[in-house]
N, C-alpha and C positions, 0 to 999 in steps of 0.2 A: 427489502431494502434496495436491492438491485434487480431490475427486470429488463432483459433484452428480448425484443419481439421482432423476429425476422430482420435482424440487423445486418446490413451489408456496408462495406466501406471500400470505395474505389478511389485511389489517389489520382491527381490530375495527369500523371504520366501513364495512366492506364492500369497500374498494378492493382489487382483485386486482393486486398488484405483480408477481408472478412466476407463471408457469403451466407446470408440467411441464418444468422446465429440467434438462437432463442434459449434462454434459461432464466431461472429465478433463484436468487440467493436471499433467503428470508432474513428478517431482522434477527440478529444474534447468531446467525449461521457462520460457518467457516468452510472454505473450499480452497483447493489448490487448482491453479490454472497451468496446464502443461502442454507440451507440444514441441516439435522440432524447431530449430532456429528459423525464423521467418514464417512461422505458422500463424502469427497474428496476435500473440500474447500482449505485446507492448501496445499495439493498436487498440486492443480491447480496453486496456486500462486507460489509455488516453481518451477514449470515448466517455468513460465514466467521469473523468476529471474535466471534460470539456476542453482538453487540449486539441482534440479533433472532434468533428461532428460526423455522424453517419451519413452515407449516401442514400440509404433506404432503411425503413424500419423505425423502431422507437426504442430509446434508452431512457428508462425511468430510474431515478435515484431518490429514495425516500418519497416516492409519489410524484416527483417533479420530472417533467419531460426536459431532459438536459439540453437537447438541441434547440429547444424553443425558449430557453431562458434568455432574457435581455442581458446584454454584456455587463450591465451594472450589477447584476445579481450573481455573476459567475464567481467573483471573489468570495461571496457568502457560501456558495456551494462548496468551494474548495476548503473553506474554513471548517466545514462539517466533516472533513476527511483528514486522516493522518496518512502521509505517503512516505514510504521507505524505498530508497534507491539502492542499487547494487554498489554504486561508487560514493555513497555517503553524502556528497555535496556539503561537506563541513567547511566552516570558515576557519582556516588554519592560523589566522592572526587573532583569533578570539579563544578564550578559555572554553573548557567543556561546559561550564555553567552558562556562559554567554551564548554558546551555540544552541543549547536546549531552550534558553529563554526567548529566542528570536520570535516565535509565533505570539508569545504573550506580550512582548514589548510592542509588536506591531498592532496588537489588539488594544493596547492602551491600558492594560491592567496595572493597578498600583504596585509599587515596588515590593511591599510585604507579601502580596498575593503571588507575585512572580517568584519570589524566593521560596515560598512554601510549596508551590506546584513543581518548580524545578527540582527541589530536593526530593519530593515524593517520586518524581519520574526517574531520577537518577538512582534512588534507592531501589526502585522496582527492577532496574536493569543491572544492579550490582556495582554502580560506579560512583556512589555518593562520596567516597573517599578521594576521588580524582577530579572533583569539580573545578579545582584551581589549575589543573594541568592544561596544556595545549594539545590539540589532537595529534601533533607529530610525535608526542611522547607515548602514545597509545598503540597497542597492537591493532591489527586489522579487525579482529573480532570486537575489540573494545570500541573502535571507531564506529562499527556498525551498531553497537549498543547505544552509542550517543545519538546516532541517527534515529533509532527507534524511540529513545526517550524524547527527542524533539518532536517526533511524529505524534506522540500520544499525550504530550504535556498539556494540551488544551482540551483533553478529554473528548476526542471525536467519537461519534457513534460508529464510524466506518474507518477501517484501517486497510490500506492497499499497500502491497509490496511487490516490486518488480525485480526478480532475481536477487533477493536480499542475501543469499549465501553463495553467490557465484564465485567470490574470491576467497572463500573460507575452506578450511579442511573439514573432513566429515564430523569430527567431534564438536567443533565450534558451530558448524551448520546445524547440528541437532540441538544445541543449546539455544540458538537464535529461533529456530522453529518452535521450541518449547516456550519461549517468551510469547510468541504470537498466540499459542494455544492458551496461555495464562490470561492474556487480554480477552480472548474469546470467552473464557469461562466466567468473566465478570460482565458479559453482555455485549461486548464490542463485536460488530460484524467484521469478519476478516476474509480478505481475498488475496492470496499469494501466488504470483506467477513464478514458476520454477521449472527447470529442466531436470532436476535431480530426482529421478523416478524412484530410486531405492529409498531415499529419505521420505518422499511423499507416501510411499506404500507403508512405511513404518509408522507414519503419523495416524493412519486409520481414519482419515477424514474424506469428505466428498472430493472427487476429482473431476474437473472439466478438462477434456482433452481436445485440443485444436489440431486439425490436420489440413494443411493447405487452405487455411481460412475458414474451414467448416467445423462445426462442433461434432466430433465423432463419439464423444462419451460425456455423460453427466448433465444432459439437458433437463432432466426431470429431477426435482429436489429429492434428496435422500430422505 
């Protein structure tokens, strides 16, 4: 599903974010991406979503060379992904239901299908009873669950998360990681960037470790 081959990324200011990174995350696989602050985790995820392009090497997502995709095909690439952020990026003037529905509305799905899929996604994350509330009425953990429901409501084959538990306590963090594991168990490919080493070890999944932009661990699939 994701293949990096000798990938490097140097920014215009000269900063070398990644150096010759190679790994393969198979379809249906799950892995955690870790490393110190500034190790290159966010840059690596941005290369997958085509928010950035590599300076050298090749990034393949589902067989597509991401850097060579025409601009008109980038939205299609991103629609094949669910993306979860640390800070939720929720619309605080919209209800929980409306927040989760955004990707489906943009895709032009009929109202009945939108309602059915949103309810299924909210049920999966345990928030169906709160669909009419606004995000401000939710706890931090519940807001993150809304973000996860929004990321998976269009049933993407690939789920990416950038420090999704960074603002949560250990118990809530474990619950959120458990949700990612549940999605993986039904065939979704999952890549989670996190600096929470204790939690990552407890999950027992493959770990990709970045150190100063280089892949120090996990380059060969488990």
